[in-house]
LUMFIBA-550975 format. One record per atom (N, C-alpha, C): y negated, z, x; residue number from 1; atom name. Coordinates in nm, 4 decimals, always signed. Example, Ala and Ser with C-alpha at 12.3 -4.5 7.8 and 13.67 -1.06 7.14 Angstrom:
2
(pake (+0.5690,+0.7800,+1.3190),1,"N")
(pake (+0.4500,+0.7800,+1.2300),1,"CA")
(pake (+0.3300,+0.7800,+1.3200),1,"C")
(pake (+0.2250,+0.7080,+1.2850),2,"N")
(pake (+0.1060,+0.7140,+1.3670),2,"CA")
(pake (-0.0030,+0.7870,+1.2900),2,"C")
END
This chain:
105
(pake (+1.1842,+1.6496,-0.8463),1,"N")
(pake (+1.0194,+1.6500,-0.8588),1,"CA")
(pake (+1.0184,+1.6302,-0.7254),1,"C")
(pake (+0.8771,+1.5860,-0.7095),2,"N")
(pake (+0.8159,+1.5265,-0.5936),2,"CA")
(pake (+0.7285,+1.6378,-0.5420),2,"C")
(pake (+0.6748,+1.6106,-0.3992),3,"N")
(pake (+0.5880,+1.7106,-0.3775),3,"CA")
(pake (+0.4324,+1.7612,-0.4153),3,"C")
(pake (+0.4152,+1.8381,-0.3857),4,"N")
(pake (+0.3363,+1.9437,-0.4929),4,"CA")
(pake (+0.1894,+1.8662,-0.3999),4,"C")
(pake (+0.0763,+1.7780,-0.5482),5,"N")
(pake (+0.0023,+1.7909,-0.4408),5,"CA")
(pake (-0.1063,+1.8559,-0.4043),5,"C")
(pake (-0.1293,+1.8656,-0.3143),6,"N")
(pake (-0.2359,+2.0386,-0.2505),6,"CA")
(pake (-0.3962,+1.9182,-0.2553),6,"C")
(pake (-0.4915,+2.0474,-0.2473),7,"N")
(pake (-0.6493,+1.9802,-0.2887),7,"CA")
(pake (-0.6700,+1.9675,-0.3664),7,"C")
(pake (-0.5846,+1.9801,-0.4996),8,"N")
(pake (-0.6594,+1.8855,-0.6395),8,"CA")
(pake (-0.7749,+1.9416,-0.6695),8,"C")
(pake (-0.8538,+1.8455,-0.7055),9,"N")
(pake (-1.0190,+1.8435,-0.7366),9,"CA")
(pake (-1.0531,+1.8323,-0.8474),9,"C")
(pake (-1.0902,+1.8727,-0.9226),10,"N")
(pake (-1.1710,+1.8370,-1.0710),10,"CA")
(pake (-1.2168,+1.7158,-1.1179),10,"C")
(pake (-1.1540,+1.6224,-1.1916),11,"N")
(pake (-1.2344,+1.4687,-1.2377),11,"CA")
(pake (-1.2427,+1.4511,-1.3194),11,"C")
(pake (-1.3254,+1.3459,-1.3830),12,"N")
(pake (-1.3259,+1.2687,-1.4759),12,"CA")
(pake (-1.2166,+1.1991,-1.5356),12,"C")
(pake (-1.1166,+1.2695,-1.6376),13,"N")
(pake (-1.0275,+1.1778,-1.6753),13,"CA")
(pake (-0.9960,+1.0540,-1.7191),13,"C")
(pake (-1.1206,+1.0102,-1.8021),14,"N")
(pake (-1.1588,+0.9013,-1.8935),14,"CA")
(pake (-1.2116,+0.8182,-1.7523),14,"C")
(pake (-1.2564,+0.8319,-1.6578),15,"N")
(pake (-1.2940,+0.7294,-1.5728),15,"CA")
(pake (-1.1493,+0.7076,-1.4694),15,"C")
(pake (-1.0977,+0.8153,-1.4396),16,"N")
(pake (-0.9990,+0.8479,-1.3611),16,"CA")
(pake (-0.8668,+0.7129,-1.4351),16,"C")
(pake (-0.8465,+0.7531,-1.4924),17,"N")
(pake (-0.7576,+0.6734,-1.6190),17,"CA")
(pake (-0.8162,+0.4974,-1.6365),17,"C")
(pake (-0.9007,+0.4777,-1.6705),18,"N")
(pake (-0.9488,+0.3382,-1.6673),18,"CA")
(pake (-0.9415,+0.3040,-1.5162),18,"C")
(pake (-0.9274,+0.3514,-1.4072),19,"N")
(pake (-0.9797,+0.2924,-1.2658),19,"CA")
(pake (-0.7717,+0.2827,-1.2860),19,"C")
(pake (-0.6695,+0.3747,-1.3025),20,"N")
(pake (-0.5732,+0.3635,-1.2558),20,"CA")
(pake (-0.5355,+0.2480,-1.3676),20,"C")
(pake (-0.5334,+0.2335,-1.4871),21,"N")
(pake (-0.5146,+0.1241,-1.5649),21,"CA")
(pake (-0.6019,-0.0043,-1.4771),21,"C")
(pake (-0.6655,-0.0257,-1.4217),22,"N")
(pake (-0.6979,-0.1515,-1.3485),22,"CA")
(pake (-0.5922,-0.1583,-1.2416),22,"C")
(pake (-0.5679,-0.0805,-1.1479),23,"N")
(pake (-0.5154,-0.0996,-1.0257),23,"CA")
(pake (-0.3958,-0.1049,-1.0885),23,"C")
(pake (-0.2595,-0.1002,-1.1944),24,"N")
(pake (-0.1661,-0.0901,-1.2868),24,"CA")
(pake (-0.1996,-0.2440,-1.2915),24,"C")
(pake (-0.3388,-0.3377,-1.3553),25,"N")
(pake (-0.3005,-0.4162,-1.4174),25,"CA")
(pake (-0.3367,-0.5315,-1.2669),25,"C")
(pake (-0.3348,-0.4849,-1.1833),26,"N")
(pake (-0.4009,-0.5771,-1.0523),26,"CA")
(pake (-0.2343,-0.6208,-0.9908),26,"C")
(pake (-0.1770,-0.4966,-1.0131),27,"N")
(pake (+0.0025,-0.4538,-0.9346),27,"CA")
(pake (+0.0862,-0.5982,-1.0235),27,"C")
(pake (+0.0307,-0.6353,-1.0891),28,"N")
(pake (+0.1227,-0.7699,-1.2033),28,"CA")
(pake (+0.0847,-0.8648,-1.0715),28,"C")
(pake (+0.0533,-0.9025,-0.9559),29,"N")
(pake (+0.0321,-0.9915,-0.9244),29,"CA")
(pake (+0.1179,-0.9806,-0.7912),29,"C")
(pake (+0.1311,-0.7973,-0.7481),30,"N")
(pake (+0.1976,-0.7821,-0.6343),30,"CA")
(pake (+0.3686,-0.8361,-0.6025),30,"C")
(pake (+0.3887,-0.7945,-0.4801),31,"N")
(pake (+0.5190,-0.8514,-0.4649),31,"CA")
(pake (+0.6644,-0.6465,-0.5343),31,"C")
(pake (+0.7172,-0.7442,-0.6297),32,"N")
(pake (+0.8253,-0.6018,-0.6566),32,"CA")
(pake (+0.8614,-0.5687,-0.5603),32,"C")
(pake (+0.9089,-0.5681,-0.4012),33,"N")
(pake (+0.9750,-0.5634,-0.3520),33,"CA")
(pake (+0.8968,-0.4639,-0.2243),33,"C")
(pake (+0.7424,-0.4509,-0.2583),34,"N")
(pake (+0.6873,-0.3623,-0.1734),34,"CA")
(pake (+0.5826,-0.2859,-0.2734),34,"C")
(pake (+0.5941,-0.2525,-0.4361),35,"N")
(pake (+0.5186,-0.2230,-0.5483),35,"CA")
(pake (+0.5952,-0.1847,-0.5957),35,"C")
(pake (+0.6031,-0.0831,-0.6015),36,"N")
(pake (+0.6359,+0.0343,-0.7324),36,"CA")
(pake (+0.6072,+0.0085,-0.8378),36,"C")
(pake (+0.5065,-0.0581,-0.8556),37,"N")
(pake (+0.4331,-0.0645,-1.0232),37,"CA")
(pake (+0.4695,-0.1765,-1.0482),37,"C")
(pake (+0.4703,-0.2998,-0.9472),38,"N")
(pake (+0.4934,-0.4363,-1.0368),38,"CA")
(pake (+0.6583,-0.4321,-0.9995),38,"C")
(pake (+0.7009,-0.3782,-0.9255),39,"N")
(pake (+0.8753,-0.3703,-0.9778),39,"CA")
(pake (+0.8716,-0.3152,-1.1466),39,"C")
(pake (+0.8080,-0.2142,-1.1580),40,"N")
(pake (+0.8110,-0.1178,-1.3547),40,"CA")
(pake (+0.7672,-0.2318,-1.3937),40,"C")
(pake (+0.6887,-0.3704,-1.3757),41,"N")
(pake (+0.6223,-0.4432,-1.4562),41,"CA")
(pake (+0.6677,-0.5524,-1.4963),41,"C")
(pake (+0.7432,-0.5998,-1.4097),42,"N")
(pake (+0.8607,-0.6926,-1.3850),42,"CA")
(pake (+1.0462,-0.6721,-1.4022),42,"C")
(pake (+1.0448,-0.5247,-1.4151),43,"N")
(pake (+1.2331,-0.4992,-1.4111),43,"CA")
(pake (+1.2339,-0.5266,-1.5576),43,"C")
(pake (+1.3916,-0.4552,-1.5742),44,"N")
(pake (+1.4285,-0.5062,-1.7131),44,"CA")
(pake (+1.3699,-0.3420,-1.8335),44,"C")
(pake (+1.3546,-0.3913,-1.8663),45,"N")
(pake (+1.2259,-0.2609,-1.9914),45,"CA")
(pake (+1.2991,-0.1536,-1.9555),45,"C")
(pake (+1.4463,-0.1274,-1.9378),46,"N")
(pake (+1.4930,+0.0145,-1.9936),46,"CA")
(pake (+1.5050,+0.0868,-1.8415),46,"C")
(pake (+1.4323,+0.0130,-1.7260),47,"N")
(pake (+1.4098,+0.1025,-1.5845),47,"CA")
(pake (+1.2111,+0.1886,-1.6406),47,"C")
(pake (+1.1710,+0.0932,-1.6852),48,"N")
(pake (+1.0663,+0.2068,-1.7101),48,"CA")
(pake (+1.0866,+0.3271,-1.8180),48,"C")
(pake (+1.1630,+0.2638,-1.9797),49,"N")
(pake (+1.1312,+0.3939,-2.0115),49,"CA")
(pake (+1.2689,+0.4789,-1.9632),49,"C")
(pake (+1.3903,+0.4902,-1.9068),50,"N")
(pake (+1.4233,+0.5855,-1.7866),50,"CA")
(pake (+1.3170,+0.6433,-1.7586),50,"C")
(pake (+1.2205,+0.6122,-1.6862),51,"N")
(pake (+1.1494,+0.6428,-1.6193),51,"CA")
(pake (+1.0200,+0.7780,-1.7001),51,"C")
(pake (+1.0121,+0.7047,-1.8394),52,"N")
(pake (+0.9372,+0.7925,-1.9186),52,"CA")
(pake (+1.0016,+0.8924,-1.9721),52,"C")
(pake (+1.1448,+0.8902,-1.9880),53,"N")
(pake (+1.2189,+0.9912,-2.0728),53,"CA")
(pake (+1.2011,+1.0809,-1.9316),53,"C")
(pake (+1.2774,+1.0442,-1.8334),54,"N")
(pake (+1.2532,+1.1422,-1.7270),54,"CA")
(pake (+1.1608,+1.2267,-1.6719),54,"C")
(pake (+1.0096,+1.1679,-1.7081),55,"N")
(pake (+0.9036,+1.1817,-1.6567),55,"CA")
(pake (+0.8562,+1.3405,-1.7946),55,"C")
(pake (+0.9033,+1.2773,-1.9247),56,"N")
(pake (+0.8640,+1.3605,-2.0247),56,"CA")
(pake (+0.9229,+1.4859,-2.0004),56,"C")
(pake (+1.0694,+1.4918,-1.9574),57,"N")
(pake (+1.0992,+1.5514,-1.9551),57,"CA")
(pake (+1.1058,+1.6675,-1.8513),57,"C")
(pake (+1.1121,+1.6526,-1.7204),58,"N")
(pake (+1.0093,+1.7140,-1.6349),58,"CA")
(pake (+0.8957,+1.7779,-1.6838),58,"C")
(pake (+0.7819,+1.7310,-1.7879),59,"N")
(pake (+0.6870,+1.7946,-1.8153),59,"CA")
(pake (+0.7489,+1.9438,-1.8795),59,"C")
(pake (+0.8416,+1.8918,-1.9875),60,"N")
(pake (+0.8975,+1.9547,-2.0314),60,"CA")
(pake (+0.9598,+2.1197,-1.9846),60,"C")
(pake (+0.9830,+2.0808,-1.9191),61,"N")
(pake (+1.0407,+2.1821,-1.8345),61,"CA")
(pake (+0.9506,+2.2477,-1.7330),61,"C")
(pake (+0.8511,+2.1736,-1.6846),62,"N")
(pake (+0.7365,+2.2506,-1.6136),62,"CA")
(pake (+0.6508,+2.3407,-1.7181),62,"C")
(pake (+0.6220,+2.3172,-1.8292),63,"N")
(pake (+0.5932,+2.4089,-1.9577),63,"CA")
(pake (+0.6670,+2.5096,-1.9278),63,"C")
(pake (+0.8186,+2.5033,-1.9708),64,"N")
(pake (+0.9088,+2.5837,-1.9857),64,"CA")
(pake (+0.8500,+2.7015,-1.9165),64,"C")
(pake (+0.8598,+2.6288,-1.7903),65,"N")
(pake (+0.7964,+2.7641,-1.6271),65,"CA")
(pake (+0.7297,+2.8090,-1.6270),65,"C")
(pake (+0.6170,+2.7734,-1.7324),66,"N")
(pake (+0.5087,+2.8050,-1.7172),66,"CA")
(pake (+0.4189,+2.8058,-1.5741),66,"C")
(pake (+0.4273,+2.6753,-1.5414),67,"N")
(pake (+0.4098,+2.6618,-1.3627),67,"CA")
(pake (+0.2613,+2.5732,-1.4091),67,"C")
(pake (+0.1933,+2.6333,-1.3617),68,"N")
(pake (+0.0478,+2.5300,-1.3699),68,"CA")
(pake (+0.0153,+2.4189,-1.2975),68,"C")
(pake (+0.0733,+2.4250,-1.1605),69,"N")
(pake (+0.0601,+2.3110,-1.0678),69,"CA")
(pake (+0.1906,+2.1981,-1.1441),69,"C")
(pake (+0.3059,+2.2390,-1.1620),70,"N")
(pake (+0.4460,+2.1851,-1.1717),70,"CA")
(pake (+0.3539,+2.0815,-1.3020),70,"C")
(pake (+0.2990,+2.1285,-1.4149),71,"N")
(pake (+0.2489,+2.1447,-1.5144),71,"CA")
(pake (+0.1733,+1.9659,-1.4972),71,"C")
(pake (+0.1040,+2.0485,-1.4474),72,"N")
(pake (-0.0433,+1.8902,-1.3657),72,"CA")
(pake (+0.0598,+1.7953,-1.3041),72,"C")
(pake (+0.1312,+1.8347,-1.2477),73,"N")
(pake (+0.1964,+1.7451,-1.1671),73,"CA")
(pake (+0.2377,+1.6492,-1.2486),73,"C")
(pake (+0.3795,+1.6780,-1.3272),74,"N")
(pake (+0.4378,+1.5882,-1.4390),74,"CA")
(pake (+0.3499,+1.5121,-1.5327),74,"C")
(pake (+0.2842,+1.5672,-1.5651),75,"N")
(pake (+0.1767,+1.5303,-1.6834),75,"CA")
(pake (+0.1146,+1.3858,-1.5758),75,"C")
(pake (+0.0700,+1.4000,-1.5044),76,"N")
(pake (+0.0186,+1.3152,-1.3905),76,"CA")
(pake (+0.1180,+1.2030,-1.4166),76,"C")
(pake (+0.2612,+1.2205,-1.3555),77,"N")
(pake (+0.3485,+1.1404,-1.3395),77,"CA")
(pake (+0.3854,+1.0443,-1.4821),77,"C")
(pake (+0.3518,+1.1259,-1.5937),78,"N")
(pake (+0.4380,+1.0872,-1.7210),78,"CA")
(pake (+0.2566,+0.9956,-1.7772),78,"C")
(pake (+0.1208,+1.0605,-1.7311),79,"N")
(pake (-0.0144,+0.9743,-1.7808),79,"CA")
(pake (+0.0270,+0.8309,-1.6818),79,"C")
(pake (+0.0883,+0.8457,-1.5197),80,"N")
(pake (+0.1276,+0.6927,-1.4815),80,"CA")
(pake (+0.2275,+0.5950,-1.5478),80,"C")
(pake (+0.3440,+0.6575,-1.5649),81,"N")
(pake (+0.4432,+0.5706,-1.6106),81,"CA")
(pake (+0.3553,+0.5125,-1.7790),81,"C")
(pake (+0.2946,+0.5973,-1.8564),82,"N")
(pake (+0.2737,+0.5438,-1.9989),82,"CA")
(pake (+0.2026,+0.4152,-1.9779),82,"C")
(pake (+0.0513,+0.4236,-1.8884),83,"N")
(pake (-0.0192,+0.3232,-1.8455),83,"CA")
(pake (+0.0266,+0.2081,-1.7721),83,"C")
(pake (+0.1267,+0.2455,-1.7468),84,"N")
(pake (+0.2790,+0.1199,-1.6619),84,"CA")
(pake (+0.3213,+0.0290,-1.7951),84,"C")
(pake (+0.3464,+0.1616,-1.9230),85,"N")
(pake (+0.3783,+0.0434,-2.0506),85,"CA")
(pake (+0.2754,-0.0020,-2.0967),85,"C")
(pake (+0.1796,+0.0252,-2.1525),86,"N")
(pake (+0.0623,-0.0079,-2.1931),86,"CA")
(pake (+0.0488,-0.1282,-2.1303),86,"C")
(pake (+0.0716,-0.1324,-2.0072),87,"N")
(pake (+0.0504,-0.2546,-1.9602),87,"CA")
(pake (+0.1583,-0.4038,-1.9766),87,"C")
(pake (+0.2289,-0.3070,-1.9805),88,"N")
(pake (+0.3576,-0.4169,-1.9510),88,"CA")
(pake (+0.3841,-0.4470,-2.1429),88,"C")
(pake (+0.3417,-0.3887,-2.2672),89,"N")
(pake (+0.3418,-0.4280,-2.3439),89,"CA")
(pake (+0.2018,-0.4807,-2.4155),89,"C")
(pake (+0.0591,-0.4838,-2.3162),90,"N")
(pake (-0.0445,-0.5338,-2.3836),90,"CA")
(pake (-0.1028,-0.4554,-2.4612),90,"C")
(pake (-0.0987,-0.3579,-2.4541),91,"N")
(pake (-0.1917,-0.2359,-2.4901),91,"CA")
(pake (-0.2910,-0.2193,-2.4799),91,"C")
(pake (-0.4183,-0.2230,-2.5144),92,"N")
(pake (-0.5337,-0.1992,-2.4128),92,"CA")
(pake (-0.6117,-0.0613,-2.4098),92,"C")
(pake (-0.6518,-0.0043,-2.2969),93,"N")
(pake (-0.7083,+0.1661,-2.2706),93,"CA")
(pake (-0.8390,+0.1249,-2.4187),93,"C")
(pake (-0.9005,+0.0629,-2.4013),94,"N")
(pake (-1.0023,+0.0439,-2.5624),94,"CA")
(pake (-0.9315,+0.0203,-2.6800),94,"C")
(pake (-0.7964,-0.0268,-2.6984),95,"N")
(pake (-0.7366,-0.0038,-2.8533),95,"CA")
(pake (-0.6085,+0.1086,-2.8561),95,"C")
(pake (-0.6064,+0.1779,-2.7774),96,"N")
(pake (-0.5161,+0.2985,-2.7324),96,"CA")
(pake (-0.6570,+0.4098,-2.7649),96,"C")
(pake (-0.7586,+0.4108,-2.7394),97,"N")
(pake (-0.8910,+0.4573,-2.7334),97,"CA")
(pake (-0.9362,+0.4714,-2.9220),97,"C")
(pake (-0.9288,+0.3686,-2.9834),98,"N")
(pake (-0.9260,+0.3096,-3.1020),98,"CA")
(pake (-0.8440,+0.4088,-3.1936),98,"C")
(pake (-0.7232,+0.4139,-3.1357),99,"N")
(pake (-0.5732,+0.5087,-3.2400),99,"CA")
(pake (-0.6033,+0.6137,-3.2384),99,"C")
(pake (-0.6592,+0.6575,-3.1311),100,"N")
(pake (-0.7051,+0.7909,-3.1002),100,"CA")
(pake (-0.8513,+0.8618,-3.2007),100,"C")
(pake (-0.9631,+0.7442,-3.1650),101,"N")
(pake (-1.0260,+0.7953,-3.2543),101,"CA")
(pake (-1.0565,+0.7737,-3.3427),101,"C")
(pake (-0.9661,+0.6834,-3.4456),102,"N")
(pake (-0.9228,+0.6633,-3.6069),102,"CA")
(pake (-0.8378,+0.8315,-3.6419),102,"C")
(pake (-0.8012,+0.8509,-3.5714),103,"N")
(pake (-0.7173,+0.9604,-3.5624),103,"CA")
(pake (-0.7964,+1.1292,-3.6038),103,"C")
(pake (-0.9334,+1.1217,-3.5260),104,"N")
(pake (-1.0057,+1.2171,-3.5400),104,"CA")
(pake (-1.0886,+1.2591,-3.6549),104,"C")
(pake (-1.1411,+1.1242,-3.7289),105,"N")
(pake (-1.1948,+1.0979,-3.8212),105,"CA")
(pake (-1.1395,+1.1729,-3.9498),105,"C")
END
């Protein structure tokens, strides 16, 4: 687990995820030597899949421990890595929203 984030204030999840998705998209042109995101976008897919598995497990363990701040921290890591996966596989946030919307009917 990384460092706990201090002074977290509430935000708009939709807006934040849209901004993060756009930042990830822009990292496609960055140097993998200088950008972790660019590395995840260009390295063998197994590297990204391993990170998603790791972050999922860490989230499950945080929930098991009932540690609110740790749950938030690990969920953020998982969201980030999933957004990288979506960018890498060509799934847009609009497409994902459509999938979720279809399930709410």
